[in-house]
mmJSON file of the N, C-alpha and C atoms, coordinates in Angstrom:
{"data_MODEL":{"atom_site":{
"group_PDB":["ATOM","ATOM","ATOM","ATOM","ATOM","ATOM","ATOM","ATOM","ATOM","ATOM","ATOM","ATOM","ATOM","ATOM","ATOM","ATOM","ATOM","ATOM","ATOM","ATOM","ATOM","ATOM","ATOM","ATOM","ATOM","ATOM","ATOM","ATOM","ATOM","ATOM","ATOM","ATOM","ATOM","ATOM","ATOM","ATOM","ATOM","ATOM","ATOM","ATOM","ATOM","ATOM","ATOM","ATOM","ATOM","ATOM","ATOM","ATOM","ATOM","ATOM","ATOM","ATOM","ATOM","ATOM","ATOM","ATOM","ATOM","ATOM","ATOM","ATOM","ATOM","ATOM","ATOM","ATOM","ATOM","ATOM","ATOM","ATOM","ATOM","ATOM","ATOM","ATOM","ATOM","ATOM","ATOM","ATOM","ATOM","ATOM","ATOM","ATOM","ATOM","ATOM","ATOM","ATOM","ATOM","ATOM","ATOM","ATOM","ATOM","ATOM","ATOM","ATOM","ATOM","ATOM","ATOM","ATOM","ATOM","ATOM","ATOM","ATOM","ATOM","ATOM","ATOM","ATOM","ATOM","ATOM","ATOM","ATOM","ATOM","ATOM","ATOM","ATOM","ATOM","ATOM","ATOM","ATOM","ATOM","ATOM","ATOM","ATOM","ATOM","ATOM","ATOM","ATOM","ATOM","ATOM","ATOM","ATOM","ATOM","ATOM","ATOM","ATOM","ATOM","ATOM","ATOM","ATOM","ATOM","ATOM","ATOM","ATOM","ATOM","ATOM","ATOM","ATOM","ATOM","ATOM","ATOM","ATOM","ATOM","ATOM","ATOM","ATOM","ATOM","ATOM","ATOM","ATOM","ATOM","ATOM","ATOM","ATOM","ATOM","ATOM","ATOM","ATOM","ATOM","ATOM","ATOM","ATOM","ATOM","ATOM","ATOM","ATOM","ATOM","ATOM","ATOM","ATOM","ATOM","ATOM","ATOM","ATOM","ATOM","ATOM","ATOM","ATOM","ATOM","ATOM","ATOM","ATOM","ATOM","ATOM","ATOM","ATOM","ATOM","ATOM","ATOM","ATOM","ATOM","ATOM","ATOM","ATOM","ATOM","ATOM","ATOM","ATOM","ATOM","ATOM","ATOM","ATOM","ATOM","ATOM","ATOM","ATOM","ATOM","ATOM","ATOM","ATOM","ATOM","ATOM","ATOM","ATOM","ATOM","ATOM","ATOM","ATOM","ATOM","ATOM","ATOM","ATOM","ATOM","ATOM","ATOM","ATOM","ATOM","ATOM","ATOM","ATOM","ATOM","ATOM","ATOM","ATOM"],
"id":[1,2,3,4,5,6,7,8,9,10,11,12,13,14,15,16,17,18,19,20,21,22,23,24,25,26,27,28,29,30,31,32,33,34,35,36,37,38,39,40,41,42,43,44,45,46,47,48,49,50,51,52,53,54,55,56,57,58,59,60,61,62,63,64,65,66,67,68,69,70,71,72,73,74,75,76,77,78,79,80,81,82,83,84,85,86,87,88,89,90,91,92,93,94,95,96,97,98,99,100,101,102,103,104,105,106,107,108,109,110,111,112,113,114,115,116,117,118,119,120,121,122,123,124,125,126,127,128,129,130,131,132,133,134,135,136,137,138,139,140,141,142,143,144,145,146,147,148,149,150,151,152,153,154,155,156,157,158,159,160,161,162,163,164,165,166,167,168,169,170,171,172,173,174,175,176,177,178,179,180,181,182,183,184,185,186,187,188,189,190,191,192,193,194,195,196,197,198,199,200,201,202,203,204,205,206,207,208,209,210,211,212,213,214,215,216,217,218,219,220,221,222,223,224,225,226,227,228,229,230,231,232,233,234,235,236,237,238,239,240],
"type_symbol":["N","C","C","N","C","C","N","C","C","N","C","C","N","C","C","N","C","C","N","C","C","N","C","C","N","C","C","N","C","C","N","C","C","N","C","C","N","C","C","N","C","C","N","C","C","N","C","C","N","C","C","N","C","C","N","C","C","N","C","C","N","C","C","N","C","C","N","C","C","N","C","C","N","C","C","N","C","C","N","C","C","N","C","C","N","C","C","N","C","C","N","C","C","N","C","C","N","C","C","N","C","C","N","C","C","N","C","C","N","C","C","N","C","C","N","C","C","N","C","C","N","C","C","N","C","C","N","C","C","N","C","C","N","C","C","N","C","C","N","C","C","N","C","C","N","C","C","N","C","C","N","C","C","N","C","C","N","C","C","N","C","C","N","C","C","N","C","C","N","C","C","N","C","C","N","C","C","N","C","C","N","C","C","N","C","C","N","C","C","N","C","C","N","C","C","N","C","C","N","C","C","N","C","C","N","C","C","N","C","C","N","C","C","N","C","C","N","C","C","N","C","C","N","C","C","N","C","C","N","C","C","N","C","C","N","C","C","N","C","C"],
"label_atom_id":["N","CA","C","N","CA","C","N","CA","C","N","CA","C","N","CA","C","N","CA","C","N","CA","C","N","CA","C","N","CA","C","N","CA","C","N","CA","C","N","CA","C","N","CA","C","N","CA","C","N","CA","C","N","CA","C","N","CA","C","N","CA","C","N","CA","C","N","CA","C","N","CA","C","N","CA","C","N","CA","C","N","CA","C","N","CA","C","N","CA","C","N","CA","C","N","CA","C","N","CA","C","N","CA","C","N","CA","C","N","CA","C","N","CA","C","N","CA","C","N","CA","C","N","CA","C","N","CA","C","N","CA","C","N","CA","C","N","CA","C","N","CA","C","N","CA","C","N","CA","C","N","CA","C","N","CA","C","N","CA","C","N","CA","C","N","CA","C","N","CA","C","N","CA","C","N","CA","C","N","CA","C","N","CA","C","N","CA","C","N","CA","C","N","CA","C","N","CA","C","N","CA","C","N","CA","C","N","CA","C","N","CA","C","N","CA","C","N","CA","C","N","CA","C","N","CA","C","N","CA","C","N","CA","C","N","CA","C","N","CA","C","N","CA","C","N","CA","C","N","CA","C","N","CA","C","N","CA","C","N","CA","C","N","CA","C","N","CA","C","N","CA","C","N","CA","C","N","CA","C"],
"label_alt_id":[null,null,null,null,null,null,null,null,null,null,null,null,null,null,null,null,null,null,null,null,null,null,null,null,null,null,null,null,null,null,null,null,null,null,null,null,null,null,null,null,null,null,null,null,null,null,null,null,null,null,null,null,null,null,null,null,null,null,null,null,null,null,null,null,null,null,null,null,null,null,null,null,null,null,null,null,null,null,null,null,null,null,null,null,null,null,null,null,null,null,null,null,null,null,null,null,null,null,null,null,null,null,null,null,null,null,null,null,null,null,null,null,null,null,null,null,null,null,null,null,null,null,null,null,null,null,null,null,null,null,null,null,null,null,null,null,null,null,null,null,null,null,null,null,null,null,null,null,null,null,null,null,null,null,null,null,null,null,null,null,null,null,null,null,null,null,null,null,null,null,null,null,null,null,null,null,null,null,null,null,null,null,null,null,null,null,null,null,null,null,null,null,null,null,null,null,null,null,null,null,null,null,null,null,null,null,null,null,null,null,null,null,null,null,null,null,null,null,null,null,null,null,null,null,null,null,null,null,null,null,null,null,null,null,null,null,null,null,null,null],
"label_comp_id":["MET","MET","MET","THR","THR","THR","ILE","ILE","ILE","ASP","ASP","ASP","THR","THR","THR","ASN","ASN","ASN","THR","THR","THR","MET","MET","MET","VAL","VAL","VAL","SER","SER","SER","ILE","ILE","ILE","SER","SER","SER","GLU","GLU","GLU","ALA","ALA","ALA","ASN","ASN","ASN","GLN","GLN","GLN","ASN","ASN","ASN","PHE","PHE","PHE","SER","SER","SER","LYS","LYS","LYS","VAL","VAL","VAL","ALA","ALA","ALA","ARG","ARG","ARG","LEU","LEU","LEU","VAL","VAL","VAL","ASP","ASP","ASP","GLU","GLU","GLU","CYS","CYS","CYS","GLY","GLY","GLY","SER","SER","SER","ALA","ALA","ALA","VAL","VAL","VAL","ILE","ILE","ILE","LEU","LEU","LEU","LYS","LYS","LYS","ASN","ASN","ASN","ASN","ASN","ASN","VAL","VAL","VAL","PRO","PRO","PRO","ARG","ARG","ARG","TYR","TYR","TYR","LEU","LEU","LEU","VAL","VAL","VAL","ILE","ILE","ILE","ASP","ASP","ASP","PHE","PHE","PHE","SER","SER","SER","LYS","LYS","LYS","ALA","ALA","ALA","ASP","ASP","ASP","LYS","LYS","LYS","ASP","ASP","ASP","MET","MET","MET","ILE","ILE","ILE","ALA","ALA","ALA","SER","SER","SER","ASP","ASP","ASP","ASP","ASP","ASP","ASP","ASP","ASP","VAL","VAL","VAL","LEU","LEU","LEU","SER","SER","SER","ILE","ILE","ILE","SER","SER","SER","LYS","LYS","LYS","GLN","GLN","GLN","LEU","LEU","LEU","MET","MET","MET","GLU","GLU","GLU","GLN","GLN","GLN","ASN","ASN","ASN","ARG","ARG","ARG","GLU","GLU","GLU","ALA","ALA","ALA","TYR","TYR","TYR","GLU","GLU","GLU","VAL","VAL","VAL","LEU","LEU","LEU","ALA","ALA","ALA","LYS","LYS","LYS"],
"label_asym_id":["A","A","A","A","A","A","A","A","A","A","A","A","A","A","A","A","A","A","A","A","A","A","A","A","A","A","A","A","A","A","A","A","A","A","A","A","A","A","A","A","A","A","A","A","A","A","A","A","A","A","A","A","A","A","A","A","A","A","A","A","A","A","A","A","A","A","A","A","A","A","A","A","A","A","A","A","A","A","A","A","A","A","A","A","A","A","A","A","A","A","A","A","A","A","A","A","A","A","A","A","A","A","A","A","A","A","A","A","A","A","A","A","A","A","A","A","A","A","A","A","A","A","A","A","A","A","A","A","A","A","A","A","A","A","A","A","A","A","A","A","A","A","A","A","A","A","A","A","A","A","A","A","A","A","A","A","A","A","A","A","A","A","A","A","A","A","A","A","A","A","A","A","A","A","A","A","A","A","A","A","A","A","A","A","A","A","A","A","A","A","A","A","A","A","A","A","A","A","A","A","A","A","A","A","A","A","A","A","A","A","A","A","A","A","A","A","A","A","A","A","A","A","A","A","A","A","A","A","A","A","A","A","A","A","A","A","A","A","A","A"],
"label_entity_id":["1","1","1","1","1","1","1","1","1","1","1","1","1","1","1","1","1","1","1","1","1","1","1","1","1","1","1","1","1","1","1","1","1","1","1","1","1","1","1","1","1","1","1","1","1","1","1","1","1","1","1","1","1","1","1","1","1","1","1","1","1","1","1","1","1","1","1","1","1","1","1","1","1","1","1","1","1","1","1","1","1","1","1","1","1","1","1","1","1","1","1","1","1","1","1","1","1","1","1","1","1","1","1","1","1","1","1","1","1","1","1","1","1","1","1","1","1","1","1","1","1","1","1","1","1","1","1","1","1","1","1","1","1","1","1","1","1","1","1","1","1","1","1","1","1","1","1","1","1","1","1","1","1","1","1","1","1","1","1","1","1","1","1","1","1","1","1","1","1","1","1","1","1","1","1","1","1","1","1","1","1","1","1","1","1","1","1","1","1","1","1","1","1","1","1","1","1","1","1","1","1","1","1","1","1","1","1","1","1","1","1","1","1","1","1","1","1","1","1","1","1","1","1","1","1","1","1","1","1","1","1","1","1","1","1","1","1","1","1","1"],
"label_seq_id":[1,1,1,2,2,2,3,3,3,4,4,4,5,5,5,6,6,6,7,7,7,8,8,8,9,9,9,10,10,10,11,11,11,12,12,12,13,13,13,14,14,14,15,15,15,16,16,16,17,17,17,18,18,18,19,19,19,20,20,20,21,21,21,22,22,22,23,23,23,24,24,24,25,25,25,26,26,26,27,27,27,28,28,28,29,29,29,30,30,30,31,31,31,32,32,32,33,33,33,34,34,34,35,35,35,36,36,36,37,37,37,38,38,38,39,39,39,40,40,40,41,41,41,42,42,42,43,43,43,44,44,44,45,45,45,46,46,46,47,47,47,48,48,48,49,49,49,50,50,50,51,51,51,52,52,52,53,53,53,54,54,54,55,55,55,56,56,56,57,57,57,58,58,58,59,59,59,60,60,60,61,61,61,62,62,62,63,63,63,64,64,64,65,65,65,66,66,66,67,67,67,68,68,68,69,69,69,70,70,70,71,71,71,72,72,72,73,73,73,74,74,74,75,75,75,76,76,76,77,77,77,78,78,78,79,79,79,80,80,80],
"pdbx_PDB_ins_code":[null,null,null,null,null,null,null,null,null,null,null,null,null,null,null,null,null,null,null,null,null,null,null,null,null,null,null,null,null,null,null,null,null,null,null,null,null,null,null,null,null,null,null,null,null,null,null,null,null,null,null,null,null,null,null,null,null,null,null,null,null,null,null,null,null,null,null,null,null,null,null,null,null,null,null,null,null,null,null,null,null,null,null,null,null,null,null,null,null,null,null,null,null,null,null,null,null,null,null,null,null,null,null,null,null,null,null,null,null,null,null,null,null,null,null,null,null,null,null,null,null,null,null,null,null,null,null,null,null,null,null,null,null,null,null,null,null,null,null,null,null,null,null,null,null,null,null,null,null,null,null,null,null,null,null,null,null,null,null,null,null,null,null,null,null,null,null,null,null,null,null,null,null,null,null,null,null,null,null,null,null,null,null,null,null,null,null,null,null,null,null,null,null,null,null,null,null,null,null,null,null,null,null,null,null,null,null,null,null,null,null,null,null,null,null,null,null,null,null,null,null,null,null,null,null,null,null,null,null,null,null,null,null,null,null,null,null,null,null,null],
"Cartn_x":[0.839,-0.051,0.84,0.617,1.203,0.634,1.498,1.033,1.31,0.432,0.828,1.184,2.222,2.779,2.005,1.181,0.425,-0.869,-1.233,-2.346,-2.157,-0.978,-0.547,-0.828,-1.521,-1.743,-1.514,-0.951,-0.656,-1.788,-1.866,-3.105,-3.572,-2.614,-2.967,-3.757,-3.122,-3.847,-5.144,-5.295,-6.463,-7.583,-7.116,-7.963,-8.382,-7.713,-7.969,-8.672,-8.477,-9.114,-9.372,-10.484,-10.936,-11.534,-12.058,-12.641,-11.536,-10.121,-9.032,-8.936,-9.061,-8.915,-10.143,-11.316,-12.379,-12.326,-11.62,-11.425,-10.315,-9.328,-8.336,-8.825,-9.688,-10.413,-11.233,-11.969,-12.94,-12.064,-11.007,-10.091,-9.118,-8.588,-7.592,-8.036,-9.153,-9.681,-9.375,-8.229,-7.94,-7.017,-6.858,-5.97,-5.317,-4.137,-3.352,-3.0,-3.48,-3.249,-2.044,-0.912,0.154,0.076,0.607,0.696,2.119,2.898,4.347,5.232,4.718,5.31,5.361,4.217,4.272,2.733,2.692,1.19,0.371,-0.78,-1.444,-2.986,-3.57,-5.046,-5.139,-6.108,-6.345,-7.792,-8.082,-9.55,-9.751,-10.845,-11.279,-12.844,-13.111,-14.617,-15.428,-16.363,-17.231,-17.725,-17.923,-18.462,-17.282,-16.07,-14.874,-14.6,-14.906,-14.52,-15.23,-16.436,-17.108,-16.631,-16.222,-15.483,-14.246,-13.496,-12.272,-12.312,-13.435,-13.688,-14.055,-14.431,-14.781,-13.532,-13.468,-12.317,-12.715,-11.814,-12.138,-12.209,-12.855,-12.993,-11.645,-10.745,-9.469,-8.671,-8.757,-8.177,-8.694,-9.963,-10.585,-9.968,-10.056,-9.576,-8.074,-7.289,-5.94,-5.626,-6.289,-6.344,-6.736,-7.745,-8.381,-7.396,-6.75,-5.753,-4.635,-4.311,-3.086,-3.383,-4.562,-4.976,-5.206,-5.692,-5.857,-4.581,-3.58,-2.232,-1.597,-1.726,-1.0,-1.834,-2.862,-3.797,-4.017,-3.316,-3.599,-3.89,-2.939,-2.946,-4.28,-4.657,-6.022,-7.203,-7.152,-8.276,-8.365,-7.122,-7.107,-7.641,-7.424,-7.954,-9.369,-9.78,-11.277,-12.111,-11.362,-12.108,-12.292,-11.437,-11.696,-13.049],
"Cartn_y":[-1.078,0.013,1.329,2.213,3.488,4.436,5.21,6.181,7.587,8.463,9.693,10.481,10.887,11.66,12.898,13.376,14.463,14.069,12.8,12.279,11.827,11.849,11.485,12.316,12.011,12.669,12.127,12.7,12.181,11.771,10.924,10.379,11.488,12.372,13.412,14.5,14.733,15.739,15.312,14.052,13.459,13.585,13.333,13.501,14.797,15.895,17.327,17.794,17.405,17.885,16.857,16.145,15.053,15.633,16.693,17.48,17.398,17.696,17.678,16.338,15.362,13.808,13.642,14.073,13.965,14.528,15.805,16.771,15.963,15.504,14.706,13.471,12.82,11.646,12.156,13.268,13.701,14.16,14.782,15.262,14.243,13.292,12.381,10.89,10.694,9.25,8.482,8.932,8.266,9.142,8.704,9.475,8.275,8.603,7.698,8.254,7.52,8.057,7.351,8.173,7.663,7.472,6.344,6.203,5.886,6.844,6.696,6.734,7.58,7.936,6.595,5.635,4.509,4.511,4.203,4.199,3.006,3.487,2.554,2.224,3.494,3.417,3.961,3.345,3.977,4.292,5.388,6.046,6.147,5.551,5.72,6.084,6.545,6.763,5.475,5.421,4.241,3.562,4.364,3.69,3.084,3.522,2.881,1.551,1.475,0.293,-0.942,-0.828,-1.955,-2.487,-1.583,-2.126,-2.707,-2.223,-2.835,-4.246,-4.449,-5.74,-6.883,-6.668,-7.71,-8.341,-9.586,-10.131,-10.584,-10.429,-10.889,-12.432,-12.781,-14.27,-14.938,-14.212,-14.769,-15.032,-13.879,-13.964,-15.175,-15.409,-16.519,-17.868,-17.971,-19.053,-19.419,-18.407,-18.612,-19.049,-18.428,-18.817,-20.193,-20.648,-21.888,-22.915,-22.749,-23.702,-23.792,-22.67,-22.926,-23.639,-23.349,-24.147,-25.653,-25.972,-27.325,-28.021,-27.325,-27.904,-28.064,-27.11,-27.218,-28.274,-28.565,-29.622,-30.76,-31.059,-32.316,-33.504,-33.86,-35.191,-35.305,-34.117,-34.27,-34.447,-33.731,-33.983,-35.323,-35.948,-37.288,-38.318,-38.178,-38.903,-38.744,-37.604,-37.247,-37.933,-38.091,-38.583,-40.082,-40.655,-42.29,-42.607],
"Cartn_z":[0.06,0.093,-0.085,-0.813,-0.96,0.031,0.673,1.73,1.301,1.103,0.807,2.083,2.142,3.431,3.715,2.74,3.15,3.864,3.975,4.605,5.924,6.377,7.731,8.92,9.93,11.168,12.278,13.201,14.641,15.347,16.224,16.912,17.797,18.38,19.266,18.336,17.079,16.323,15.843,15.506,15.08,16.267,17.394,18.685,19.045,18.62,18.92,17.651,16.481,15.202,14.359,14.622,13.747,12.507,12.471,11.291,10.17,10.57,9.613,9.159,9.857,9.243,8.364,8.657,7.838,6.445,6.578,5.289,4.394,5.139,4.338,3.655,4.306,3.678,2.491,2.494,1.564,0.406,0.598,-0.456,-1.232,-0.332,-0.728,-0.782,-0.233,-0.26,0.94,1.813,2.925,3.725,5.059,5.906,6.869,7.124,8.081,9.356,10.459,11.728,12.358,12.843,13.443,14.826,15.322,16.83,17.132,17.862,18.146,16.864,15.937,14.789,13.86,14.097,13.163,12.523,11.35,10.726,11.645,12.047,12.982,12.442,11.969,11.69,10.263,9.442,8.091,8.292,7.81,7.83,6.3,5.841,4.418,4.351,3.119,2.871,3.083,3.661,3.815,2.664,1.546,0.337,-0.412,-0.194,-0.725,0.058,1.316,2.078,1.545,1.087,0.584,-0.724,-1.525,-2.844,-2.47,-1.514,-1.297,-0.449,0.199,0.825,0.084,-1.142,-2.268,-2.738,-2.772,-3.459,-4.876,-5.946,-7.099,-7.28,-8.338,-8.489,-8.618,-9.366,-9.605,-8.343,-7.437,-6.201,-5.188,-5.334,-4.527,-5.084,-6.39,-7.082,-6.735,-6.768,-6.547,-4.967,-4.143,-2.645,-2.55,-3.105,-3.061,-3.494,-4.513,-5.142,-4.191,-3.534,-2.73,-1.474,-0.811,0.284,-0.003,-1.217,-1.575,-1.715,-2.192,-2.434,-1.057,-0.148,1.103,1.893,1.723,2.662,1.878,0.704,-0.154,0.664,1.649,2.386,3.118,3.73,4.499,3.601,2.373,1.309,0.925,0.638,0.138,1.185,2.505,3.62,3.696,3.592,3.714,2.449,1.271,0.003,0.295,1.176,1.097,1.769],
"occupancy":[1.0,1.0,1.0,1.0,1.0,1.0,1.0,1.0,1.0,1.0,1.0,1.0,1.0,1.0,1.0,1.0,1.0,1.0,1.0,1.0,1.0,1.0,1.0,1.0,1.0,1.0,1.0,1.0,1.0,1.0,1.0,1.0,1.0,1.0,1.0,1.0,1.0,1.0,1.0,1.0,1.0,1.0,1.0,1.0,1.0,1.0,1.0,1.0,1.0,1.0,1.0,1.0,1.0,1.0,1.0,1.0,1.0,1.0,1.0,1.0,1.0,1.0,1.0,1.0,1.0,1.0,1.0,1.0,1.0,1.0,1.0,1.0,1.0,1.0,1.0,1.0,1.0,1.0,1.0,1.0,1.0,1.0,1.0,1.0,1.0,1.0,1.0,1.0,1.0,1.0,1.0,1.0,1.0,1.0,1.0,1.0,1.0,1.0,1.0,1.0,1.0,1.0,1.0,1.0,1.0,1.0,1.0,1.0,1.0,1.0,1.0,1.0,1.0,1.0,1.0,1.0,1.0,1.0,1.0,1.0,1.0,1.0,1.0,1.0,1.0,1.0,1.0,1.0,1.0,1.0,1.0,1.0,1.0,1.0,1.0,1.0,1.0,1.0,1.0,1.0,1.0,1.0,1.0,1.0,1.0,1.0,1.0,1.0,1.0,1.0,1.0,1.0,1.0,1.0,1.0,1.0,1.0,1.0,1.0,1.0,1.0,1.0,1.0,1.0,1.0,1.0,1.0,1.0,1.0,1.0,1.0,1.0,1.0,1.0,1.0,1.0,1.0,1.0,1.0,1.0,1.0,1.0,1.0,1.0,1.0,1.0,1.0,1.0,1.0,1.0,1.0,1.0,1.0,1.0,1.0,1.0,1.0,1.0,1.0,1.0,1.0,1.0,1.0,1.0,1.0,1.0,1.0,1.0,1.0,1.0,1.0,1.0,1.0,1.0,1.0,1.0,1.0,1.0,1.0,1.0,1.0,1.0,1.0,1.0,1.0,1.0,1.0,1.0,1.0,1.0,1.0,1.0,1.0,1.0,1.0,1.0,1.0,1.0,1.0,1.0],
"B_iso_or_equiv":[0.0,0.0,0.0,0.0,0.0,0.0,0.0,0.0,0.0,0.0,0.0,0.0,0.0,0.0,0.0,0.0,0.0,0.0,0.0,0.0,0.0,0.0,0.0,0.0,0.0,0.0,0.0,0.0,0.0,0.0,0.0,0.0,0.0,0.0,0.0,0.0,0.0,0.0,0.0,0.0,0.0,0.0,0.0,0.0,0.0,0.0,0.0,0.0,0.0,0.0,0.0,0.0,0.0,0.0,0.0,0.0,0.0,0.0,0.0,0.0,0.0,0.0,0.0,0.0,0.0,0.0,0.0,0.0,0.0,0.0,0.0,0.0,0.0,0.0,0.0,0.0,0.0,0.0,0.0,0.0,0.0,0.0,0.0,0.0,0.0,0.0,0.0,0.0,0.0,0.0,0.0,0.0,0.0,0.0,0.0,0.0,0.0,0.0,0.0,0.0,0.0,0.0,0.0,0.0,0.0,0.0,0.0,0.0,0.0,0.0,0.0,0.0,0.0,0.0,0.0,0.0,0.0,0.0,0.0,0.0,0.0,0.0,0.0,0.0,0.0,0.0,0.0,0.0,0.0,0.0,0.0,0.0,0.0,0.0,0.0,0.0,0.0,0.0,0.0,0.0,0.0,0.0,0.0,0.0,0.0,0.0,0.0,0.0,0.0,0.0,0.0,0.0,0.0,0.0,0.0,0.0,0.0,0.0,0.0,0.0,0.0,0.0,0.0,0.0,0.0,0.0,0.0,0.0,0.0,0.0,0.0,0.0,0.0,0.0,0.0,0.0,0.0,0.0,0.0,0.0,0.0,0.0,0.0,0.0,0.0,0.0,0.0,0.0,0.0,0.0,0.0,0.0,0.0,0.0,0.0,0.0,0.0,0.0,0.0,0.0,0.0,0.0,0.0,0.0,0.0,0.0,0.0,0.0,0.0,0.0,0.0,0.0,0.0,0.0,0.0,0.0,0.0,0.0,0.0,0.0,0.0,0.0,0.0,0.0,0.0,0.0,0.0,0.0,0.0,0.0,0.0,0.0,0.0,0.0,0.0,0.0,0.0,0.0,0.0,0.0],
"pdbx_formal_charge":[null,null,null,null,null,null,null,null,null,null,null,null,null,null,null,null,null,null,null,null,null,null,null,null,null,null,null,null,null,null,null,null,null,null,null,null,null,null,null,null,null,null,null,null,null,null,null,null,null,null,null,null,null,null,null,null,null,null,null,null,null,null,null,null,null,null,null,null,null,null,null,null,null,null,null,null,null,null,null,null,null,null,null,null,null,null,null,null,null,null,null,null,null,null,null,null,null,null,null,null,null,null,null,null,null,null,null,null,null,null,null,null,null,null,null,null,null,null,null,null,null,null,null,null,null,null,null,null,null,null,null,null,null,null,null,null,null,null,null,null,null,null,null,null,null,null,null,null,null,null,null,null,null,null,null,null,null,null,null,null,null,null,null,null,null,null,null,null,null,null,null,null,null,null,null,null,null,null,null,null,null,null,null,null,null,null,null,null,null,null,null,null,null,null,null,null,null,null,null,null,null,null,null,null,null,null,null,null,null,null,null,null,null,null,null,null,null,null,null,null,null,null,null,null,null,null,null,null,null,null,null,null,null,null,null,null,null,null,null,null],
"auth_seq_id":[1,1,1,2,2,2,3,3,3,4,4,4,5,5,5,6,6,6,7,7,7,8,8,8,9,9,9,10,10,10,11,11,11,12,12,12,13,13,13,14,14,14,15,15,15,16,16,16,17,17,17,18,18,18,19,19,19,20,20,20,21,21,21,22,22,22,23,23,23,24,24,24,25,25,25,26,26,26,27,27,27,28,28,28,29,29,29,30,30,30,31,31,31,32,32,32,33,33,33,34,34,34,35,35,35,36,36,36,37,37,37,38,38,38,39,39,39,40,40,40,41,41,41,42,42,42,43,43,43,44,44,44,45,45,45,46,46,46,47,47,47,48,48,48,49,49,49,50,50,50,51,51,51,52,52,52,53,53,53,54,54,54,55,55,55,56,56,56,57,57,57,58,58,58,59,59,59,60,60,60,61,61,61,62,62,62,63,63,63,64,64,64,65,65,65,66,66,66,67,67,67,68,68,68,69,69,69,70,70,70,71,71,71,72,72,72,73,73,73,74,74,74,75,75,75,76,76,76,77,77,77,78,78,78,79,79,79,80,80,80],
"auth_comp_id":["MET","MET","MET","THR","THR","THR","ILE","ILE","ILE","ASP","ASP","ASP","THR","THR","THR","ASN","ASN","ASN","THR","THR","THR","MET","MET","MET","VAL","VAL","VAL","SER","SER","SER","ILE","ILE","ILE","SER","SER","SER","GLU","GLU","GLU","ALA","ALA","ALA","ASN","ASN","ASN","GLN","GLN","GLN","ASN","ASN","ASN","PHE","PHE","PHE","SER","SER","SER","LYS","LYS","LYS","VAL","VAL","VAL","ALA","ALA","ALA","ARG","ARG","ARG","LEU","LEU","LEU","VAL","VAL","VAL","ASP","ASP","ASP","GLU","GLU","GLU","CYS","CYS","CYS","GLY","GLY","GLY","SER","SER","SER","ALA","ALA","ALA","VAL","VAL","VAL","ILE","ILE","ILE","LEU","LEU","LEU","LYS","LYS","LYS","ASN","ASN","ASN","ASN","ASN","ASN","VAL","VAL","VAL","PRO","PRO","PRO","ARG","ARG","ARG","TYR","TYR","TYR","LEU","LEU","LEU","VAL","VAL","VAL","ILE","ILE","ILE","ASP","ASP","ASP","PHE","PHE","PHE","SER","SER","SER","LYS","LYS","LYS","ALA","ALA","ALA","ASP","ASP","ASP","LYS","LYS","LYS","ASP","ASP","ASP","MET","MET","MET","ILE","ILE","ILE","ALA","ALA","ALA","SER","SER","SER","ASP","ASP","ASP","ASP","ASP","ASP","ASP","ASP","ASP","VAL","VAL","VAL","LEU","LEU","LEU","SER","SER","SER","ILE","ILE","ILE","SER","SER","SER","LYS","LYS","LYS","GLN","GLN","GLN","LEU","LEU","LEU","MET","MET","MET","GLU","GLU","GLU","GLN","GLN","GLN","ASN","ASN","ASN","ARG","ARG","ARG","GLU","GLU","GLU","ALA","ALA","ALA","TYR","TYR","TYR","GLU","GLU","GLU","VAL","VAL","VAL","LEU","LEU","LEU","ALA","ALA","ALA","LYS","LYS","LYS"],
"auth_asym_id":["A","A","A","A","A","A","A","A","A","A","A","A","A","A","A","A","A","A","A","A","A","A","A","A","A","A","A","A","A","A","A","A","A","A","A","A","A","A","A","A","A","A","A","A","A","A","A","A","A","A","A","A","A","A","A","A","A","A","A","A","A","A","A","A","A","A","A","A","A","A","A","A","A","A","A","A","A","A","A","A","A","A","A","A","A","A","A","A","A","A","A","A","A","A","A","A","A","A","A","A","A","A","A","A","A","A","A","A","A","A","A","A","A","A","A","A","A","A","A","A","A","A","A","A","A","A","A","A","A","A","A","A","A","A","A","A","A","A","A","A","A","A","A","A","A","A","A","A","A","A","A","A","A","A","A","A","A","A","A","A","A","A","A","A","A","A","A","A","A","A","A","A","A","A","A","A","A","A","A","A","A","A","A","A","A","A","A","A","A","A","A","A","A","A","A","A","A","A","A","A","A","A","A","A","A","A","A","A","A","A","A","A","A","A","A","A","A","A","A","A","A","A","A","A","A","A","A","A","A","A","A","A","A","A","A","A","A","A","A","A"],
"auth_atom_id":["N","CA","C","N","CA","C","N","CA","C","N","CA","C","N","CA","C","N","CA","C","N","CA","C","N","CA","C","N","CA","C","N","CA","C","N","CA","C","N","CA","C","N","CA","C","N","CA","C","N","CA","C","N","CA","C","N","CA","C","N","CA","C","N","CA","C","N","CA","C","N","CA","C","N","CA","C","N","CA","C","N","CA","C","N","CA","C","N","CA","C","N","CA","C","N","CA","C","N","CA","C","N","CA","C","N","CA","C","N","CA","C","N","CA","C","N","CA","C","N","CA","C","N","CA","C","N","CA","C","N","CA","C","N","CA","C","N","CA","C","N","CA","C","N","CA","C","N","CA","C","N","CA","C","N","CA","C","N","CA","C","N","CA","C","N","CA","C","N","CA","C","N","CA","C","N","CA","C","N","CA","C","N","CA","C","N","CA","C","N","CA","C","N","CA","C","N","CA","C","N","CA","C","N","CA","C","N","CA","C","N","CA","C","N","CA","C","N","CA","C","N","CA","C","N","CA","C","N","CA","C","N","CA","C","N","CA","C","N","CA","C","N","CA","C","N","CA","C","N","CA","C","N","CA","C","N","CA","C","N","CA","C","N","CA","C","N","CA","C","N","CA","C","N","CA","C","N","CA","C"],
"pdbx_PDB_model_num":[1,1,1,1,1,1,1,1,1,1,1,1,1,1,1,1,1,1,1,1,1,1,1,1,1,1,1,1,1,1,1,1,1,1,1,1,1,1,1,1,1,1,1,1,1,1,1,1,1,1,1,1,1,1,1,1,1,1,1,1,1,1,1,1,1,1,1,1,1,1,1,1,1,1,1,1,1,1,1,1,1,1,1,1,1,1,1,1,1,1,1,1,1,1,1,1,1,1,1,1,1,1,1,1,1,1,1,1,1,1,1,1,1,1,1,1,1,1,1,1,1,1,1,1,1,1,1,1,1,1,1,1,1,1,1,1,1,1,1,1,1,1,1,1,1,1,1,1,1,1,1,1,1,1,1,1,1,1,1,1,1,1,1,1,1,1,1,1,1,1,1,1,1,1,1,1,1,1,1,1,1,1,1,1,1,1,1,1,1,1,1,1,1,1,1,1,1,1,1,1,1,1,1,1,1,1,1,1,1,1,1,1,1,1,1,1,1,1,1,1,1,1,1,1,1,1,1,1,1,1,1,1,1,1,1,1,1,1,1,1]
}}}
């Protein structure tokens, strides 16, 4: 994930001025809240969150193949 340094806000600043965080999200699509100078929280537009939560069919198929390969022995035992 690429983080725009202009959207970073310290946790104390976010606590005192949350409207600034909301404005950053409106303008840039997201804001990163830092805790102890480390990115800790990501604030995104609610409508964007739903889109990002849906995995593509290709992603699901790829993960399924990996899991089946990793657990081949268990599947063979269950198939008997």
